[in-house]
C-alpha positions in Angstrom: 25.4 30.4 -18.1 25.7 34.1 -19.1 21.9 34.3 -19.9 21.1 32.5 -16.7 23.2 35.1 -14.8 21.4 37.9 -16.4 18.1 36.3 -15.4 19.2 36.2 -11.8 20.3 39.9 -12.0 17.0 40.9 -13.3 15.3 39.0 -10.5 17.4 40.8 -8.0 16.5 44.1 -9.5 12.8 43.2 -9.5 12.9 42.3 -5.9 14.2 45.7 -4.7 16.9 46.3 -2.2 17.5 43.7 0.5 16.9 44.7 4.1 19.9 45.7 6.0 21.6 43.2 8.3 23.3 39.8 7.7 22.7 37.7 4.6 19.7 35.4 4.7 20.7 31.9 5.9 21.2 29.1 3.4 18.6 26.3 3.7 19.9 22.8 3.6 17.6 19.9 2.8 18.5 16.2 2.7 16.2 13.9 0.6 16.0 10.2 1.1 14.1 7.2 -0.2 12.1 6.9 3.1 8.5 7.3 2.0 7.5 8.2 5.6 9.4 11.5 5.5 7.1 14.4 4.7 7.7 16.6 1.6 9.8 19.5 2.8 8.3 23.0 2.5 10.2 25.9 0.9 9.0 29.5 1.2 9.0 31.6 -1.9 8.2 35.3 -2.3 6.7 37.1 -5.3 9.3 39.2 -7.1 12.2 37.5 -5.2 14.4 34.7 -6.6 14.8 31.3 -4.9 17.6 29.1 -6.2 17.9 25.3 -5.6 21.4 23.8 -5.8 21.7 20.0 -6.1 24.7 17.8 -5.3 23.7 15.4 -8.1 22.7 16.1 -11.7 18.9 16.4 -12.4 16.9 16.0 -15.6 15.8 19.6 -16.5 13.4 18.5 -19.1 11.4 16.4 -16.6 11.0 19.0 -13.9 7.3 19.4 -12.9 6.2 22.7 -11.4 2.6 23.6 -10.5 1.5 27.0 -11.7 4.6 27.2 -14.0 3.0 29.8 -16.3 2.6 32.3 -13.4 6.3 32.5 -12.6 8.2 35.5 -13.9 11.4 33.5 -14.5 12.3 29.9 -14.4 15.9 28.8 -15.0 17.0 25.2 -15.2 20.3 23.4 -15.5 21.6 20.0 -14.5 22.8 21.2 -11.1 20.5 24.1 -10.1 17.0 25.5 -10.5 16.1 29.2 -10.1 12.6 30.7 -10.0 11.0 34.1 -9.4 7.3 34.0 -8.6 5.1 36.8 -10.1 2.7 39.0 -8.2 -0.1 36.8 -9.4 0.6 34.5 -6.5 -1.1 35.1 -3.1 0.2 34.3 0.3 -0.5 30.8 1.4 -0.7 29.2 -2.0 1.0 25.8 -2.2 2.7 24.5 -5.3 4.4 21.1 -5.8 7.8 21.0 -7.4 9.0 17.6 -8.5 12.2 16.5 -10.3 14.3 13.4 -11.2 17.9 12.8 -10.8 19.9 11.6 -13.8 22.1 8.8 -12.3 19.3 6.4 -11.5 20.4 5.8 -7.9 17.8 5.9 -5.1 16.1 8.1 -4.4 15.4 8.7 -8.0 13.0 11.6 -7.4 12.7 14.5 -5.1 9.7 16.7 -4.3 9.3 20.0 -2.5 6.2 22.0 -1.5 6.6 25.6 -2.4 4.6 27.9 -0.1 4.0 31.5 -1.1 5.0 33.9 1.7 5.9 37.5 0.8 7.7 38.0 4.1 9.7 34.8 4.4 11.0 33.9 0.9 14.1 31.6 1.1 16.8 32.8 -1.4 19.0 29.7 -1.5 18.3 26.0 -0.9 21.0 23.4 -1.1 19.7 19.9 -1.7 21.7 16.8 -0.6 20.7 13.3 -1.4 21.1 10.3 0.9 21.9 7.9 -1.9 21.0 4.2 -1.7 21.8 1.9 -4.6 19.2 -0.1 -6.4 21.2 -3.3 -5.5 20.7 -2.6 -1.8 16.9 -2.6 -2.4 17.1 -5.9 -4.2 19.1 -7.4 -1.4 16.5 -6.2 1.2 13.6 -7.6 -0.8 15.4 -10.9 -1.2 16.0 -11.1 2.6 12.4 -10.2 3.3 11.1 -12.9 0.9 13.4 -15.4 2.7 12.0 -14.4 6.1 8.4 -14.7 4.9 9.1 -18.1 3.5 10.5 -19.2 6.8 7.5 -17.9 8.7 5.1 -19.6 6.3 7.0 -22.9 6.7 6.9 -22.6 10.4 3.1 -21.9 10.3 2.6 -25.0 8.1 4.6 -27.1 10.5 2.6 -25.9 13.5 -0.6 -26.7 11.7 0.6 -30.1 10.7 1.3 -30.9 14.3 -2.1 -29.7 15.5 -0.8 -26.5 17.1 -2.8 -24.0 15.1 -3.6 -20.9 17.2 -7.1 -20.5 18.6 -9.2 -17.4 18.1 -12.2 -16.2 16.2 -11.7 -18.9 13.6 -11.7 -21.7 16.1 -14.9 -20.3 17.6 -16.5 -20.3 14.2 -15.3 -23.8 13.4 -16.8 -25.2 16.6 -19.7 -22.7 16.8 -18.8 -22.0 20.4 -21.0 -18.9 20.8 -24.3 -19.6 19.0 -26.0 -16.6 20.6 -23.5 -14.3 18.8 -23.4 -16.1 15.5 -25.9 -16.9 12.7 -25.1 -20.1 10.8 -26.5 -20.3 7.2 -26.1 -23.3 5.0 -24.9 -22.4 1.5 -25.7 -24.3 -1.7 -22.8 -23.7 -4.2 -23.6 -24.1 -7.9 -20.3 -26.0 -8.5 -17.4 -27.5 -6.6 -14.2 -28.4 -8.3 -11.6 -30.0 -6.1 -8.3 -31.9 -6.4 -8.8 -35.7 -6.4 -7.0 -35.8 -3.0 -9.6 -33.7 -1.2 -13.4 -33.2 -0.9 -15.6 -30.2 0.1 -18.4 -31.9 2.0 -20.5 -28.9 3.1 -20.3 -25.0 3.1 -21.8 -22.5 5.5 -21.8 -18.8 6.0 -21.4 -17.6 9.6 -22.4 -14.0 10.5 -21.4 -12.5 13.7 -22.1 -9.3 15.7 -18.7 -8.0 14.6 -17.7 -6.5 11.3 -17.0 -9.8 9.6 -18.6 -12.9 8.0 -17.0 -16.2 7.8 -17.0 -19.1 5.3 -17.1 -22.4 7.1 -16.3 -25.5 5.1 -16.2 -29.2 6.1 -13.3 -30.7 4.3 -12.3 -34.4 4.0 -9.3 -36.2 2.7 -9.6 -38.7 -0.2 -6.9 -41.2 -1.1 -3.6 -39.3 -1.0 -5.1 -36.2 0.6 -4.0 -37.0 4.2 -2.0 -34.0 5.5 -3.6 -31.4 3.2 -3.5 -27.9 4.8 -4.8 -24.8 3.2 -2.1 -22.1 2.9 -4.0 -19.6 0.8 -7.5 -18.4 -0.2 -9.1 -16.0 -2.6 -12.7 -14.7 -3.0 -13.9 -13.3 -6.3 -17.3 -11.9 -7.2 -19.2 -12.5 -10.5 -17.7 -9.3 -12.0 -14.1 -10.4 -11.3 -13.6 -8.2 -8.3 -11.2 -9.7 -5.8 -12.4 -9.5 -2.2 -9.8 -9.3 0.5 -10.0 -12.3 2.9 -8.0 -13.5 5.9 -5.6 -16.4 5.6 -7.6 -19.7 5.8 -7.6 -21.5 9.2 -8.1 -25.1 10.0 -7.4 -26.8 13.4 -5.4 -29.7 11.8 -4.4 -31.2 8.5 -6.9 -33.5 6.7 -6.7 -37.1 7.7 -8.8 -40.2 8.3 -12.6 -40.5 7.9 -13.4 -37.5 10.1 -13.8 -34.2 8.4 -12.0 -31.0 9.3 -13.6 -27.6 9.5 -11.9 -24.8 7.6 -12.7 -21.1 8.2 -12.1 -18.0 6.1 -12.9 -14.6 7.6 -14.3 -11.9 5.2 -14.9 -8.2 5.9 -18.7 -7.8 5.7 -18.4 -4.3 4.3 -16.8 -5.7 1.1 -19.7 -8.1 0.4 -23.0 -7.5 -1.5 -26.3 -9.3 -1.2 -26.9 -9.4 -4.9 -23.7 -11.1 -5.9 -22.4 -14.6 -6.1 -18.8 -15.4 -5.2 -16.1 -18.0 -6.0 -13.9 -19.2 -3.2 -10.6 -20.8 -4.1 -8.4 -22.7 -1.6 -4.9 -24.2 -2.1 -2.2 -25.9 -0.2 1.6 -25.6 -0.4 1.7 -28.2 -3.2 -0.8 -26.3 -5.3 -3.7 -28.7 -4.8 -6.9 -26.6 -5.0 -10.5 -26.6 -4.2 -12.9 -24.1 -5.9 -16.4 -23.5 -4.7 -18.6 -21.5 -7.0 -21.9 -19.7 -6.7 -21.7 -18.7 -3.0 -24.4 -16.1 -2.1 -24.2 -14.3 1.2 -27.4 -13.4 3.0 -26.5 -10.2 4.9 -28.5 -9.1 7.9 -28.6 -5.4 8.8 -28.6 -6.0 12.5 -28.3 -8.7 15.1 -30.7 -9.1 18.0 -29.2 -10.9 20.9 -31.1 -12.9 23.6 
């Protein structure tokens, strides 16, 4: 502590006499685990010391400071950090300061943006942490998972009762606007499906919008009545996963009549030269995999 005090004294001498008047105000900053909060800015001045005081112990050996080699002094302990920028810094430079707290509570880390400003250096910054326990995060995640499961169950129930919402997918399933859509029949290289279900035919539907759609005619085999797709994935031949919308079908599989299933895909994520594998599954894990799907992409659409 004696050496650290000497360091601060040297910093005070190097900075020259303080201007007359009242003492500079103490800056108080509260850090939290909210990722939406911007990194706070702290002004530092060449030749003048800025000291951070923390209400919780930090890990001095894990402090990260950009441009560290250009500081005249840097003092670290478990409850405070003091620095004196050198004259090598120029006004307007921005340097990131990051540190970790020792106790493991959230937020575990804190970050500050140091802004070089010869006229507005802040001599003292007190940092307070809005602590949140890790257990509270676990509880929140558990509650969110439970809510998602409830919503998924409700959606499955609505689909099983024939109340699936209508929208782009239903228009694709029924090809309601043929002037705005191009229907292309696909010839997959391989189809592997659970014994309860069958993939009868596959199409690609291209619209004037920013999306393509995969349109599949599905039928139930023995035991497959009630099958409703709850998830879908699309992977290219290099193993890259393409983001797709949740599968849509107007009603569960049943009887002799087939049911159309639609999966929307962002056209920008597709490539003409690649082949794709589409995988579908229901809540019981019964899957259908359609391999070797090649999209024929058109650069523009010409309406009537």
